[in-house]
N, C-alpha and C positions, 0 to 999 in steps of 0.2 A: 404441728399445724397451727398458723396462724388464724383468727378467726377473719380476718378480710380474705387471706387464701381459701379458707374454706367456703366463704360467701361467693367467690369468684366461680368454683368450682359447680356450686349450687346454681347459680347464675346459668352457665354453659350446659348444664343438665337440664333444666328448665328449657330454654332455649331449644335444644334439641326435641325433648318431648312435644313441646309446641309446634314445631317444623313436622313432625310424624304425624300430628292430628290434623294439622291442616292440608297434610300429602293425601291423608285419607277423604276428608273433606272435598277435596279439588280433585279427585282421579276419576271424575264422571258421575261417581255415586249421586253427588246431588242434582247433577244433570239428569240423571233418570228419575229422581224425586219429581211430584206430580207439579204443574205450573199452572198459575192463572185461575182464577178464582177461589171458591174456599169449600171444603167438604167435599160433596159428591161431583159438583163441577169442575173439580179442577182434571187437567190434561196432562200428558206427558209432551214433551217437547216433538217428538214425533207425531203424536196424534193432531197435534195444532198443525203441523207441517200436511199432515193426510188430508185434515178438513179444509185447508187453505187451498190445497191443489185440487181437489174434490169440486170444491165451489167455483174453481176457475175454469175459465171457458177455455182457455191456452196456456200452455207450459209457461212456468216463470221463472225468471230468474230470482236466484237464492236471496238478493238483496231485495227483490219484491215481496218476497215470502216473510222474509223478516219483517218489513215493513207491515204487510198485512196483520202479522203475529201481533205488532205493537199496537195498532188500532183496533183490532177486534179482540185481541183477548189480553189487553195490557200488560204483556210481557215483554222483555227483550231476550231473544233466543239467541245463544251463541255460536257463531256463524260457524268456526271450525268442527264445534261438536255436532250442531245440526247435519253439516254438510258429510262429516265422517260417517256419522249413521246412516245418513242415505247413500252412500258408496257402498257401505258395507252390503245394504240390502239390496242394490242395483245390482252388486256382483252376483248375490245369491239367485238373483233372477226373480226377486219378488219384491212387490211395492211400486217402486219407482223404475222409470227412463228418463235417461238423459238424452236430450235432445239438441243441445247446444252447450257448449262450455258453462259450468253452474246454472243450468238451466233444466228443468225438470218437470214431469207431469207423471201421475199415476198410470201405473201398468195398465193398458186397455184403453187409455183415454188420449193415446199420441196419436190417433187417426184423424 
């Protein structure tokens, strides 16, 4: 095997390894890591959403939740990830209530 051929194979192997590592990093694990602030002040994305909805006097559209998260916690929430997590909790009957399309409030505050 020529050195050039060997180098190409090594390059492909490294690219595959990098794809696998990036897959582990993007499968939602980093989304569950703590965001916003540092040390003991950090919060999960869902904790931030709960705090925002708790402080709200009315149900909020997910766009408004994301906007407030940016203002209050200096974080950018991933819309699809947050909505997915909220829907899962909604279907379990815990935490959230959907009052309109992509509009949510905390369970018990829907009245």
